[in-house]
Backbone as JSON, one array per atom type, in Angstrom:
{
  "sequence": "MYHRVADISFDPWRLAVSPANFAEQMDVVCKHFNPVPLAELTANPRSTPRSRTVAVTFDDGYRDSLEDAKPVLERYGIPATVFVASGYVGSSRDFWWDELERICFTGEFDSRTDVPGLDVNPALEPSDLYLDLWQQLRSHRFDARRELLDELEKAARVPPTTSPNTMTTEELAELADGGLVEIGGHTVNHPSLPMLSSEEQYEEIHGSRIQLEQVVGRPVTSFCHPHGDFTRESAELVREAGYERSCVSVPGPVRAGVDPFQIPRRRAENWRGDEFGWHLSRFFR",
  "N": [[-31.12, 16.19, -20.69], [-32.13, 19.45, -20.89], [-32.6, 22.94, -20.0], [-32.29, 25.82, -20.38], [-30.83, 27.58, -23.13], [-28.59, 29.73, -23.01], [-26.62, 32.63, -22.16], [-26.14, 33.37, -18.96], [-25.72, 35.12, -15.87], [-26.38, 34.39, -13.28], [-27.0, 31.34, -12.0], [-28.06, 29.24, -10.09], [-28.89, 26.57, -10.01], [-27.56, 25.37, -12.01], [-28.61, 25.14, -14.68], [-28.46, 26.25, -17.18], [-27.07, 26.29, -20.45], [-24.57, 27.66, -22.41], [-25.05, 29.27, -25.64], [-22.84, 28.8, -27.37], [-21.55, 26.56, -26.21], [-23.67, 24.75, -26.31], [-23.94, 24.37, -29.07], [-21.5, 23.09, -29.59], [-21.91, 20.77, -28.1], [-24.08, 19.57, -29.46], [-22.83, 19.06, -31.85], [-21.08, 17.05, -31.06], [-22.97, 15.09, -30.34], [-24.12, 14.6, -32.84], [-21.93, 13.54, -34.29], [-20.92, 11.37, -32.81], [-22.9, 9.94, -31.53], [-26.25, 8.55, -31.5], [-28.83, 10.26, -32.29], [-32.3, 10.36, -31.63], [-35.92, 10.73, -31.93], [-37.85, 11.2, -28.91], [-40.0, 9.38, -28.65], [-39.17, 7.26, -30.25], [-36.92, 6.41, -28.89], [-37.97, 5.27, -26.53], [-39.51, 3.31, -27.62], [-37.85, 1.28, -28.42], [-35.94, 0.38, -26.33], [-34.0, -1.6, -25.91], [-31.91, -1.37, -27.7], [-30.44, 0.79, -26.9], [-27.99, 1.03, -25.1], [-26.03, -0.25, -26.68], [-26.04, 1.09, -29.16], [-25.54, 3.68, -28.49], [-27.62, 5.5, -28.31], [-29.5, 8.5, -28.07], [-31.9, 10.85, -26.74], [-32.9, 14.19, -27.02], [-34.02, 16.6, -24.73], [-35.93, 19.41, -23.51], [-36.87, 21.42, -20.75], [-39.61, 23.42, -19.57], [-40.01, 25.69, -21.5], [-38.74, 28.05, -22.55], [-38.08, 31.08, -24.44], [-35.61, 30.97, -25.66], [-35.37, 28.39, -26.51], [-36.48, 28.39, -28.99], [-35.1, 30.53, -30.3], [-32.32, 30.13, -29.92], [-31.73, 27.38, -29.57], [-33.21, 25.8, -31.48], [-32.22, 26.54, -34.15], [-29.66, 25.36, -34.06], [-30.26, 22.67, -33.65], [-31.58, 22.19, -36.08], [-29.45, 22.59, -37.84], [-27.86, 20.34, -37.38], [-29.66, 18.32, -37.71], [-30.98, 17.15, -35.53], [-33.46, 15.68, -33.62], [-35.77, 16.87, -31.09], [-37.47, 17.2, -27.92], [-39.54, 19.59, -26.47], [-40.69, 20.45, -23.42], [-43.44, 22.16, -22.31], [-44.7, 24.58, -20.1], [-47.85, 25.33, -20.21], [-49.47, 27.45, -19.32], [-47.89, 29.7, -19.21], [-47.46, 30.45, -21.77], [-47.84, 33.0, -24.07], [-48.16, 34.75, -22.02], [-47.69, 37.77, -20.11], [-45.81, 37.59, -18.25], [-42.82, 36.41, -16.62], [-41.44, 33.14, -15.84], [-42.02, 32.1, -12.49], [-39.76, 31.85, -10.83], [-37.86, 33.28, -12.21], [-38.93, 35.83, -12.12], [-38.64, 36.25, -9.39], [-35.83, 36.25, -9.19], [-35.19, 38.61, -10.63], [-36.36, 40.51, -8.95], [-34.86, 40.16, -6.58], [-32.27, 40.82, -7.37], [-32.37, 43.33, -8.51], [-33.96, 44.87, -6.95], [-34.77, 47.33, -4.39], [-34.15, 46.96, -1.29], [-34.86, 47.54, 2.15], [-34.57, 47.96, 5.72], [-37.18, 48.15, 6.48], [-38.69, 46.68, 4.76], [-41.47, 44.75, 4.18], [-43.41, 42.0, 3.66], [-46.34, 40.52, 4.01], [-46.73, 37.13, 4.79], [-44.33, 36.31, 3.83], [-40.98, 35.8, 4.86], [-38.8, 38.14, 4.77], [-35.46, 38.91, 4.48], [-33.63, 41.59, 4.4], [-30.93, 41.94, 4.83], [-29.46, 39.96, 3.67], [-27.26, 38.83, 1.04], [-27.97, 39.29, -2.5], [-28.04, 36.78, -3.89], [-28.28, 34.91, -1.82], [-30.63, 35.81, -0.64], [-32.4, 35.29, -2.71], [-32.36, 32.43, -2.82], [-33.37, 31.85, -0.29], [-35.97, 32.98, -0.37], [-36.97, 31.59, -2.55], [-37.24, 28.98, -1.55], [-39.29, 29.44, 0.26], [-41.41, 30.32, -1.41], [-41.84, 28.23, -3.15], [-43.51, 26.33, -2.02], [-46.04, 27.38, -2.15], [-49.34, 27.71, -3.6], [-50.24, 28.41, -7.04], [-51.75, 30.88, -7.54], [-51.61, 32.17, -5.04], [-48.84, 32.4, -4.78], [-48.24, 34.07, -6.94], [-49.52, 36.44, -6.11], [-47.97, 37.01, -3.86], [-45.5, 37.49, -5.07], [-46.16, 39.77, -6.53], [-46.61, 41.58, -4.44], [-44.08, 41.57, -3.27], [-42.59, 42.62, -5.34], [-43.6, 45.23, -5.44], [-42.84, 46.12, -2.89], [-40.1, 46.11, -3.15], [-39.75, 47.99, -5.02], [-39.63, 47.46, -7.82], [-40.1, 47.63, -11.25], [-42.63, 46.07, -13.34], [-41.73, 43.45, -15.65], [-41.07, 44.02, -19.12], [-40.33, 42.41, -21.12], [-40.62, 39.35, -21.12], [-39.1, 36.07, -20.72], [-40.56, 33.98, -21.6], [-42.58, 32.25, -24.12], [-44.56, 33.53, -26.85], [-47.79, 32.64, -28.27], [-47.5, 32.51, -31.01], [-44.75, 32.16, -31.28], [-44.42, 29.68, -30.05], [-45.82, 28.07, -31.87], [-44.15, 28.42, -34.07], [-41.85, 27.19, -33.11], [-42.67, 24.54, -33.08], [-43.1, 24.12, -35.74], [-42.31, 22.38, -38.7], [-41.66, 19.93, -37.61], [-39.34, 18.84, -36.47], [-38.97, 19.48, -33.83], [-40.64, 18.29, -31.1], [-43.5, 19.13, -29.2], [-44.13, 18.96, -25.81], [-46.15, 18.24, -22.87], [-46.11, 20.07, -19.76], [-47.45, 20.56, -17.48], [-49.86, 23.15, -16.56], [-49.29, 25.39, -14.88], [-46.8, 24.85, -13.78], [-46.52, 23.49, -11.17], [-45.43, 21.73, -8.16], [-46.36, 18.6, -8.49], [-46.98, 16.47, -6.56], [-47.81, 17.97, -4.36], [-50.39, 18.68, -4.76], [-53.96, 17.97, -4.85], [-55.52, 14.95, -6.14], [-57.41, 15.62, -8.08], [-56.65, 18.24, -8.72], [-54.08, 17.8, -9.71], [-54.68, 16.32, -12.02], [-56.08, 18.23, -13.51], [-54.03, 20.07, -14.03], [-52.25, 18.49, -15.53], [-53.77, 17.38, -17.67], [-54.93, 19.73, -18.67], [-52.72, 21.11, -19.67], [-52.01, 19.56, -21.91], [-54.3, 19.89, -23.59], [-54.34, 22.71, -24.02], [-51.88, 23.12, -25.3], [-52.13, 21.55, -27.61], [-54.05, 23.0, -28.97], [-52.58, 25.14, -29.84], [-50.37, 24.13, -31.34], [-51.54, 22.39, -33.1], [-51.46, 19.61, -33.33], [-51.3, 16.22, -31.99], [-50.36, 16.05, -28.55], [-48.23, 14.09, -26.95], [-46.24, 13.48, -25.13], [-44.89, 13.99, -21.83], [-43.62, 15.86, -19.0], [-42.56, 15.92, -15.65], [-42.86, 18.71, -13.55], [-40.2, 20.28, -11.75], [-39.11, 17.83, -11.37], [-40.56, 16.37, -9.58], [-42.5, 13.68, -8.58], [-44.97, 11.11, -8.06], [-46.16, 7.71, -7.71], [-48.86, 7.95, -8.13], [-49.11, 10.44, -9.53], [-47.74, 9.79, -11.87], [-49.46, 7.85, -12.92], [-51.71, 9.41, -13.36], [-50.84, 10.96, -15.47], [-50.89, 9.09, -17.52], [-53.66, 8.6, -17.59], [-54.5, 11.05, -18.48], [-54.11, 11.04, -21.17], [-51.57, 10.99, -22.32], [-48.67, 9.36, -23.78], [-46.2, 8.83, -22.78], [-43.8, 9.8, -20.25], [-41.33, 11.93, -18.79], [-38.9, 11.94, -16.14], [-36.73, 13.43, -13.66], [-34.73, 11.81, -12.79], [-31.52, 10.52, -12.89], [-30.24, 8.2, -15.28], [-29.89, 5.32, -17.49], [-31.97, 4.46, -20.32], [-33.44, 1.52, -20.26], [-34.31, -1.85, -21.32], [-37.65, -2.7, -20.62], [-38.25, -0.37, -19.26], [-40.36, 1.84, -17.46], [-42.67, 3.55, -19.31], [-43.74, 5.85, -18.31], [-42.03, 6.85, -16.5], [-39.51, 7.83, -17.44], [-36.06, 7.96, -17.27], [-33.54, 10.59, -17.1], [-30.5, 12.3, -18.02], [-28.88, 15.17, -16.88], [-27.63, 17.78, -18.86], [-24.85, 19.83, -18.49], [-23.16, 23.06, -18.43], [-20.98, 22.44, -20.32], [-18.01, 22.39, -22.37], [-17.64, 21.02, -25.71], [-15.85, 18.75, -25.78], [-15.67, 17.99, -23.09], [-18.34, 17.44, -22.56], [-18.72, 15.26, -24.32], [-17.05, 13.41, -23.06], [-18.38, 13.02, -20.59], [-20.83, 11.96, -21.51], [-20.06, 9.64, -22.87], [-18.92, 8.22, -20.74], [-21.18, 7.88, -19.2], [-22.63, 6.01, -20.71], [-20.97, 3.82, -20.47]],
  "CA": [[-32.09, 17.14, -20.16], [-31.76, 20.86, -20.92], [-33.61, 23.91, -19.64], [-32.05, 27.04, -21.11], [-29.65, 27.77, -23.94], [-28.42, 31.16, -22.8], [-25.53, 33.12, -21.3], [-26.7, 34.07, -17.81], [-24.71, 35.27, -14.83], [-26.83, 33.75, -12.04], [-27.57, 30.04, -12.36], [-27.77, 28.42, -8.9], [-29.2, 25.15, -10.21], [-26.74, 24.92, -13.16], [-29.58, 24.68, -15.67], [-28.26, 26.93, -18.46], [-25.92, 25.98, -21.29], [-24.37, 28.79, -23.32], [-25.26, 28.91, -27.04], [-21.62, 28.25, -27.96], [-21.35, 25.21, -25.7], [-24.74, 23.9, -26.82], [-23.6, 24.02, -30.44], [-20.44, 22.08, -29.52], [-22.5, 19.52, -27.6], [-24.87, 18.95, -30.52], [-21.86, 18.55, -32.82], [-20.64, 15.76, -30.51], [-24.1, 14.15, -30.47], [-24.28, 14.25, -34.26], [-20.79, 12.78, -34.8], [-20.52, 10.2, -32.04], [-24.05, 9.26, -30.91], [-27.38, 8.29, -32.4], [-29.98, 11.01, -31.77], [-33.62, 9.93, -32.13], [-37.03, 11.32, -31.18], [-38.13, 10.57, -27.63], [-40.9, 8.24, -28.83], [-38.39, 6.15, -30.8], [-36.03, 5.93, -27.83], [-38.71, 4.41, -25.61], [-40.12, 2.2, -28.35], [-36.89, 0.2, -28.59], [-34.84, 0.65, -25.39], [-32.95, -2.63, -25.91], [-30.77, -1.0, -28.55], [-29.84, 2.04, -26.44], [-26.59, 1.01, -24.68], [-25.14, -0.67, -27.74], [-25.99, 2.05, -30.26], [-25.3, 5.03, -27.95], [-28.78, 6.28, -28.72], [-29.91, 9.53, -27.13], [-32.97, 11.77, -27.09], [-32.66, 15.51, -26.45], [-35.23, 17.2, -24.2], [-35.85, 20.7, -22.83], [-37.97, 21.68, -19.83], [-40.19, 24.73, -19.24], [-40.53, 26.43, -22.64], [-38.15, 29.38, -22.71], [-37.97, 31.57, -25.81], [-34.33, 30.6, -26.28], [-35.52, 27.09, -27.18], [-36.73, 28.74, -30.39], [-34.13, 31.45, -30.89], [-30.93, 29.68, -29.83], [-31.58, 25.93, -29.66], [-33.75, 25.2, -32.7], [-31.31, 26.65, -35.3], [-28.58, 24.38, -33.93], [-30.87, 21.36, -33.9], [-31.82, 22.09, -37.52], [-28.15, 22.47, -38.51], [-27.37, 18.98, -37.25], [-30.74, 17.37, -37.93], [-31.21, 16.43, -34.27], [-34.81, 15.9, -33.09], [-35.82, 17.19, -29.66], [-38.78, 17.45, -27.31], [-39.57, 20.74, -25.55], [-41.82, 20.36, -22.51], [-43.86, 23.55, -22.13], [-45.72, 24.94, -19.13], [-48.74, 26.01, -21.16], [-50.04, 28.67, -18.77], [-46.99, 30.82, -19.4], [-47.42, 30.79, -23.19], [-48.65, 34.17, -24.33], [-48.28, 35.54, -20.81], [-46.82, 38.93, -20.02], [-44.95, 37.38, -17.08], [-41.78, 35.39, -16.64], [-41.59, 32.06, -14.87], [-41.99, 32.76, -11.17], [-38.4, 31.88, -10.27], [-37.15, 34.36, -12.89], [-39.44, 37.07, -11.51], [-38.0, 36.37, -8.09], [-34.43, 36.64, -9.41], [-35.16, 40.02, -11.01], [-36.67, 41.28, -7.75], [-33.77, 40.07, -5.6], [-31.02, 41.41, -7.86], [-32.54, 44.73, -8.93], [-34.82, 45.56, -6.0], [-34.21, 48.2, -3.35], [-34.66, 46.48, -0.02], [-34.36, 48.18, 3.35], [-34.96, 47.27, 6.95], [-38.63, 48.24, 6.65], [-39.36, 45.82, 3.78], [-42.38, 43.82, 4.84], [-44.39, 41.35, 2.78], [-47.07, 39.52, 4.79], [-46.68, 35.79, 4.2], [-42.95, 35.99, 3.5], [-39.95, 36.26, 5.78], [-37.81, 38.79, 3.92], [-34.29, 39.36, 5.23], [-32.9, 42.5, 3.51], [-29.49, 41.92, 5.1], [-28.82, 38.91, 2.87], [-26.82, 39.11, -0.32], [-29.05, 38.96, -3.44], [-28.11, 35.34, -4.21], [-28.8, 34.22, -0.64], [-32.02, 36.21, -0.5], [-33.15, 34.54, -3.72], [-32.51, 31.03, -2.42], [-34.24, 31.82, 0.88], [-37.35, 33.23, -0.79], [-37.36, 30.49, -3.45], [-37.71, 27.88, -0.7], [-40.58, 29.81, 0.83], [-42.44, 30.46, -2.44], [-42.06, 26.96, -3.86], [-44.58, 25.54, -1.4], [-47.32, 28.05, -2.31], [-50.12, 27.48, -4.81], [-49.92, 29.35, -8.11], [-52.36, 32.2, -7.36], [-51.05, 32.77, -3.83], [-47.44, 32.75, -5.06], [-48.24, 35.25, -7.82], [-49.85, 37.59, -5.28], [-46.81, 37.32, -3.03], [-44.5, 38.1, -5.94], [-46.6, 41.14, -6.82], [-46.36, 42.39, -3.25], [-42.64, 41.68, -3.12], [-42.16, 43.53, -6.4], [-43.94, 46.58, -5.0], [-42.03, 46.47, -1.73], [-38.72, 46.32, -3.59], [-39.8, 49.06, -6.02], [-39.17, 46.9, -9.09], [-41.17, 47.71, -12.25], [-42.91, 44.81, -14.03], [-40.93, 43.24, -16.86], [-41.73, 44.28, -20.4], [-39.82, 41.45, -22.1], [-40.44, 38.06, -20.46], [-38.36, 35.03, -21.45], [-41.5, 32.96, -22.04], [-42.93, 32.36, -25.52], [-45.91, 33.85, -27.3], [-48.4, 31.51, -28.98], [-46.91, 32.47, -32.35], [-43.4, 31.6, -31.16], [-44.56, 28.24, -29.79], [-46.18, 27.44, -33.14], [-42.94, 28.43, -34.89], [-40.95, 26.17, -32.56], [-43.19, 23.22, -33.48], [-43.18, 24.04, -37.2], [-41.28, 21.57, -39.35], [-41.7, 18.57, -37.07], [-38.11, 18.38, -35.82], [-39.16, 19.69, -32.4], [-41.91, 17.86, -30.53], [-43.94, 19.89, -28.04], [-44.66, 18.09, -24.78], [-46.81, 18.88, -21.75], [-45.3, 20.3, -18.56], [-48.52, 21.15, -16.68], [-50.27, 24.51, -16.93], [-48.66, 26.42, -14.05], [-45.51, 24.38, -13.26], [-46.5, 23.2, -9.74], [-44.95, 20.42, -7.72], [-47.6, 17.83, -8.55], [-47.35, 15.76, -5.33], [-48.37, 18.87, -3.37], [-51.77, 18.95, -5.13], [-54.9, 16.86, -4.78], [-55.6, 14.17, -7.37], [-58.18, 16.39, -9.05], [-55.83, 19.38, -9.17], [-53.01, 17.26, -10.55], [-55.24, 15.95, -13.33], [-56.37, 19.47, -14.23], [-52.76, 20.62, -14.51], [-51.66, 17.59, -16.53], [-54.65, 17.31, -18.84], [-55.09, 21.07, -19.21], [-51.54, 21.44, -20.45], [-52.12, 18.89, -23.21], [-55.35, 20.52, -24.39], [-53.92, 24.05, -24.41], [-50.77, 23.04, -26.27], [-52.65, 21.02, -28.87], [-54.76, 24.07, -29.66], [-51.59, 26.04, -30.45], [-49.49, 23.48, -32.32], [-52.37, 21.71, -34.1], [-51.14, 18.18, -33.46], [-51.39, 15.57, -30.67], [-49.28, 16.18, -27.57], [-48.22, 12.74, -26.38], [-45.16, 13.34, -24.15], [-45.07, 14.83, -20.66], [-42.5, 15.92, -18.08], [-42.98, 16.36, -14.32], [-42.15, 19.91, -13.09], [-39.27, 20.15, -10.62], [-38.74, 16.43, -11.21], [-41.34, 15.8, -8.48], [-43.58, 12.8, -9.02], [-45.3, 9.93, -7.27], [-46.82, 6.71, -8.53], [-50.17, 8.49, -8.51], [-48.98, 11.44, -10.58], [-47.37, 9.1, -13.1], [-50.67, 7.21, -13.43], [-52.59, 10.46, -13.85], [-50.34, 11.33, -16.79], [-51.44, 8.09, -18.44], [-55.1, 8.83, -17.7], [-54.73, 12.31, -19.19], [-53.98, 10.82, -22.61], [-50.19, 10.97, -22.8], [-48.13, 8.03, -24.05], [-44.91, 8.68, -22.09], [-43.42, 10.98, -19.48], [-39.95, 11.96, -18.3], [-38.61, 12.41, -14.8], [-35.38, 13.99, -13.58], [-33.86, 10.82, -12.17], [-30.51, 10.13, -13.88], [-30.11, 6.77, -15.55], [-30.11, 4.95, -18.88], [-33.27, 3.89, -20.69], [-33.18, 0.11, -20.49], [-35.47, -2.69, -21.63], [-38.59, -2.79, -19.52], [-38.43, 0.9, -18.6], [-41.73, 2.34, -17.37], [-42.75, 4.69, -20.22], [-44.19, 7.04, -17.59], [-40.95, 7.25, -15.59], [-38.31, 7.76, -18.27], [-34.96, 8.7, -16.63], [-32.75, 11.49, -17.95], [-29.24, 12.83, -17.49], [-28.81, 16.6, -17.12], [-26.44, 18.34, -19.53], [-24.42, 21.08, -17.87], [-22.53, 24.02, -19.34], [-19.68, 21.9, -20.68], [-17.53, 22.44, -23.74], [-17.96, 19.81, -26.43], [-15.03, 17.61, -25.41], [-16.06, 17.55, -21.76], [-19.66, 16.85, -22.72], [-18.54, 13.94, -24.9], [-16.48, 12.52, -22.03], [-19.45, 12.68, -19.64], [-21.84, 11.12, -22.13], [-19.45, 8.32, -23.11], [-18.79, 7.58, -19.43], [-22.53, 7.53, -18.8], [-23.01, 4.78, -21.4], [-20.17, 2.71, -19.94]],
  "C": [[-31.49, 18.54, -20.16], [-32.91, 21.7, -20.37], [-33.46, 25.17, -20.49], [-30.79, 26.93, -21.96], [-29.41, 29.28, -23.94], [-27.18, 31.44, -21.97], [-26.16, 33.91, -20.16], [-25.68, 34.07, -16.68], [-25.08, 34.54, -13.55], [-27.56, 32.47, -12.4], [-27.33, 29.06, -11.21], [-28.02, 26.94, -9.08], [-28.43, 24.55, -11.38], [-27.63, 24.34, -14.26], [-29.38, 25.3, -17.05], [-26.98, 26.44, -19.14], [-25.76, 27.12, -22.28], [-24.63, 28.35, -24.76], [-24.03, 28.28, -27.69], [-21.39, 26.82, -27.51], [-22.44, 24.26, -26.2], [-24.44, 23.46, -28.25], [-22.5, 22.95, -30.45], [-21.01, 20.73, -29.05], [-23.3, 18.82, -28.68], [-23.96, 18.42, -31.65], [-21.34, 17.19, -32.37], [-21.74, 14.71, -30.65], [-24.24, 13.67, -31.91], [-23.17, 13.32, -34.74], [-20.58, 11.45, -34.1], [-21.67, 9.43, -31.39], [-25.18, 9.15, -31.93], [-28.61, 9.01, -31.87], [-31.28, 10.58, -32.44], [-34.7, 10.7, -31.39], [-37.29, 10.54, -29.9], [-38.99, 9.33, -27.79], [-40.14, 7.03, -29.36], [-37.46, 5.55, -29.75], [-36.75, 4.94, -26.93], [-39.35, 3.23, -26.31], [-39.17, 1.02, -28.46], [-35.7, 0.4, -27.65], [-33.73, -0.39, -25.4], [-31.71, -2.2, -26.68], [-29.96, 0.15, -27.96], [-28.38, 1.92, -26.02], [-25.63, 0.68, -25.82], [-24.96, 0.42, -28.8], [-25.73, 3.48, -29.8], [-26.4, 5.99, -28.41], [-29.19, 7.28, -27.65], [-31.12, 10.29, -27.67], [-32.72, 13.07, -26.34], [-33.98, 16.11, -25.98], [-34.93, 18.54, -23.53], [-37.06, 20.85, -21.93], [-38.36, 23.16, -19.83], [-40.77, 25.47, -20.44], [-40.05, 27.86, -22.72], [-38.08, 29.77, -24.18], [-36.66, 31.14, -26.45], [-34.35, 29.19, -26.85], [-35.78, 27.3, -28.68], [-35.57, 29.51, -31.0], [-32.71, 30.91, -30.92], [-30.76, 28.17, -30.01], [-32.04, 25.38, -31.0], [-32.83, 25.37, -33.91], [-30.17, 25.64, -35.25], [-29.11, 22.97, -34.19], [-31.12, 21.15, -35.38], [-30.51, 21.91, -38.28], [-27.65, 21.03, -38.51], [-28.44, 17.91, -37.48], [-31.07, 16.54, -36.7], [-32.62, 16.71, -33.76], [-34.76, 16.18, -31.59], [-37.27, 17.33, -29.23], [-38.64, 18.61, -26.35], [-40.85, 20.64, -24.73], [-42.19, 21.77, -22.05], [-44.92, 23.68, -21.05], [-46.7, 25.86, -19.83], [-49.31, 27.32, -20.63], [-49.17, 29.89, -18.94], [-46.91, 31.24, -20.86], [-48.36, 31.96, -23.45], [-48.86, 35.06, -23.12], [-47.35, 36.74, -20.86], [-45.81, 38.78, -18.89], [-43.93, 36.3, -17.33], [-42.2, 34.21, -15.76], [-41.34, 32.65, -13.49], [-40.59, 32.84, -10.59], [-37.54, 32.95, -10.95], [-37.64, 35.72, -12.4], [-38.76, 37.31, -10.17], [-36.54, 36.81, -8.23], [-34.32, 38.12, -9.75], [-35.41, 40.91, -9.79], [-35.48, 41.32, -6.8], [-32.52, 40.81, -6.06], [-31.16, 42.86, -8.28], [-33.37, 45.53, -7.94], [-34.06, 46.41, -4.99], [-34.85, 47.8, -2.02], [-34.08, 47.31, 1.11], [-34.93, 47.47, 4.56], [-36.47, 47.28, 7.19], [-39.4, 47.38, 5.65], [-40.18, 44.77, 4.49], [-43.38, 43.31, 3.84], [-45.1, 40.28, 3.6], [-47.1, 38.17, 4.08], [-45.3, 35.36, 3.81], [-42.03, 36.54, 4.58], [-38.8, 36.82, 4.95], [-36.68, 39.35, 4.78], [-33.44, 40.27, 4.33], [-31.39, 42.47, 3.71], [-28.75, 40.89, 4.25], [-28.31, 39.45, 1.54], [-27.9, 38.68, -1.31], [-29.18, 37.46, -3.73], [-28.67, 34.55, -3.03], [-30.27, 34.56, -0.4], [-32.89, 35.44, -1.49], [-33.4, 33.11, -3.26], [-33.44, 30.9, -1.21], [-35.7, 31.99, 0.48], [-37.85, 32.15, -1.74], [-37.91, 29.32, -2.63], [-39.07, 28.19, -0.11], [-41.69, 29.8, -0.22], [-42.78, 29.13, -3.11], [-43.24, 26.18, -3.31], [-45.96, 26.17, -1.56], [-48.03, 27.64, -3.6], [-49.89, 28.63, -5.79], [-50.47, 30.75, -7.83], [-51.77, 32.91, -6.14], [-49.61, 33.21, -4.06], [-47.37, 33.98, -5.96], [-48.58, 36.51, -7.04], [-48.66, 38.0, -4.41], [-45.7, 37.97, -3.86], [-44.87, 39.53, -6.29], [-46.32, 42.06, -5.64], [-44.86, 42.6, -3.02], [-42.07, 42.66, -4.14], [-42.43, 44.98, -6.01], [-43.05, 47.03, -3.85], [-40.6, 46.79, -2.12], [-38.61, 47.4, -4.66], [-39.18, 48.62, -7.35], [-40.3, 46.99, -10.11], [-41.4, 46.36, -12.91], [-42.07, 44.68, -15.3], [-41.74, 43.53, -18.1], [-41.28, 43.29, -21.47], [-39.56, 40.1, -21.42], [-39.71, 37.06, -21.35], [-39.25, 33.88, -21.89], [-41.9, 33.23, -23.49], [-44.35, 32.87, -25.73], [-46.49, 32.62, -27.99], [-47.8, 31.38, -30.39], [-45.51, 31.85, -32.31], [-43.46, 30.11, -30.87], [-44.92, 27.51, -31.07], [-44.98, 27.38, -34.08], [-41.94, 27.38, -34.41], [-41.37, 24.78, -33.04], [-43.18, 23.03, -34.99], [-42.01, 23.24, -37.77], [-41.17, 20.16, -38.82], [-40.44, 18.08, -36.4], [-38.24, 18.47, -34.31], [-40.57, 19.25, -32.01], [-42.24, 18.74, -29.33], [-44.6, 18.93, -27.06], [-45.29, 18.89, -23.66], [-45.89, 19.0, -20.54], [-46.17, 20.96, -17.49], [-48.87, 22.55, -17.19], [-49.4, 25.54, -16.2], [-47.34, 26.02, -13.41], [-45.52, 24.19, -11.74], [-45.7, 21.94, -9.44], [-46.19, 19.54, -7.59], [-47.94, 17.1, -7.24], [-47.94, 16.64, -4.24], [-49.86, 19.14, -3.61], [-52.65, 17.73, -4.89], [-54.92, 16.12, -6.11], [-56.32, 14.96, -8.46], [-57.37, 17.56, -9.59], [-54.68, 18.92, -10.05], [-53.52, 16.96, -11.95], [-55.54, 17.2, -14.15], [-55.1, 20.09, -14.8], [-52.2, 19.8, -15.67], [-52.47, 17.58, -17.82], [-54.8, 18.68, -19.49], [-53.92, 21.5, -20.07], [-51.62, 20.83, -21.85], [-53.12, 19.59, -24.11], [-54.91, 21.9, -24.88], [-52.83, 24.01, -25.47], [-51.24, 22.52, -27.62], [-53.39, 22.09, -29.66], [-53.79, 25.02, -30.37], [-50.84, 25.35, -31.58], [-50.27, 22.68, -33.36], [-52.03, 20.27, -34.34], [-51.19, 17.55, -32.07], [-50.14, 15.82, -29.82], [-49.26, 14.9, -26.76], [-47.14, 12.51, -25.33], [-45.35, 14.36, -23.03], [-43.79, 14.81, -19.83], [-42.98, 16.51, -16.77], [-42.19, 17.6, -13.88], [-41.34, 19.65, -11.83], [-38.74, 18.73, -10.47], [-39.52, 15.72, -10.13], [-42.46, 14.92, -9.02], [-43.78, 11.69, -8.0], [-45.91, 8.9, -8.21], [-48.17, 7.21, -9.01], [-50.05, 9.51, -9.64], [-48.58, 10.82, -11.91], [-48.58, 8.42, -13.74], [-51.64, 8.25, -13.98], [-52.14, 10.97, -15.22], [-50.88, 10.37, -17.84], [-52.94, 8.35, -18.68], [-55.42, 10.09, -18.49], [-54.48, 12.21, -20.69], [-52.58, 10.89, -23.18], [-49.73, 9.53, -23.01], [-46.81, 7.77, -23.33], [-44.67, 9.93, -21.25], [-42.01, 10.81, -18.94], [-39.89, 12.45, -16.86], [-37.17, 12.92, -14.79], [-34.42, 13.07, -12.83], [-32.82, 10.38, -13.19], [-30.43, 8.63, -14.04], [-30.35, 6.48, -17.01], [-31.52, 4.41, -19.1], [-33.02, 2.44, -21.11], [-34.46, -0.61, -20.89], [-36.36, -2.79, -20.41], [-38.81, -1.49, -18.78], [-39.92, 1.27, -18.57], [-41.83, 3.56, -18.27], [-43.25, 5.96, -19.55], [-43.22, 7.44, -16.47], [-39.62, 7.14, -16.33], [-37.19, 8.58, -17.61], [-34.22, 9.57, -17.62], [-31.47, 11.92, -17.23], [-29.17, 14.31, -17.85], [-27.51, 16.97, -17.82], [-26.1, 19.66, -18.87], [-23.65, 21.93, -18.88], [-21.1, 23.62, -19.66], [-19.31, 22.26, -22.11], [-17.75, 21.08, -24.39], [-17.17, 18.6, -25.99], [-15.4, 17.08, -24.03], [-17.43, 16.89, -21.77], [-19.55, 15.43, -23.28], [-17.98, 12.94, -23.91], [-17.56, 12.08, -21.06], [-20.44, 11.71, -20.27], [-21.3, 9.72, -22.42], [-19.32, 7.54, -21.81], [-20.14, 7.1, -18.94], [-22.96, 6.2, -19.45], [-22.2, 3.59, -20.9], [-20.69, 2.25, -18.58]]
}
């Protein structure tokens, strides 16, 4: 499980792998493991432990999946699935957590900073302020959270971004071109699904598939739960929405009898190739 292939200075959740380390990791996968498409992995899980079979996945849909990850995948012939939050495609805005980071690290906060609906503590260091506000914003619905971010941006005197890290529709189509990279659903707005009603969950899950299919021109059959949050109901709604499989963020091997709508994954961290190979080999043992 990957999220970003990028050199970034602030990464509290350890979700970014540098381009250099990602290239080393894919070299290890190519030489010592058996990379297959996600659909093939789940079609024959019995062979996984013996053959050291792996599937590579990315969450969210950052532009660096196209610019930094895809060239490496093509170099080694490694298939991958990129789960995309469709509502951010073609948007002029970053993912909300990246907007929050920009505000916290570049904003000018003072003791008079006041955003109704948020408890803003200007005395905190930027990293602590980010984590505090992230916890508060995560529980809000998409529209309410966007309004709060707009107000926070104004209060901190931060100009809107002109170069978001999300993809345009043309870039998403380019990412899917060639067939090596599968595009999967990741909801429309990246909510925590268990916080929504059944009807709202279905709209997010199904809407993502429809929107992505219109861009890539092929069926979208794989899904991933945002934030790793899921329930039995949300997993069943993924099935009802027309997907054939979905991934969660629970670490573990894909064994015989795995629920195709609760496929476990192991997160790859920003390791050099040798350390990555050690972790992956240990995981199979």
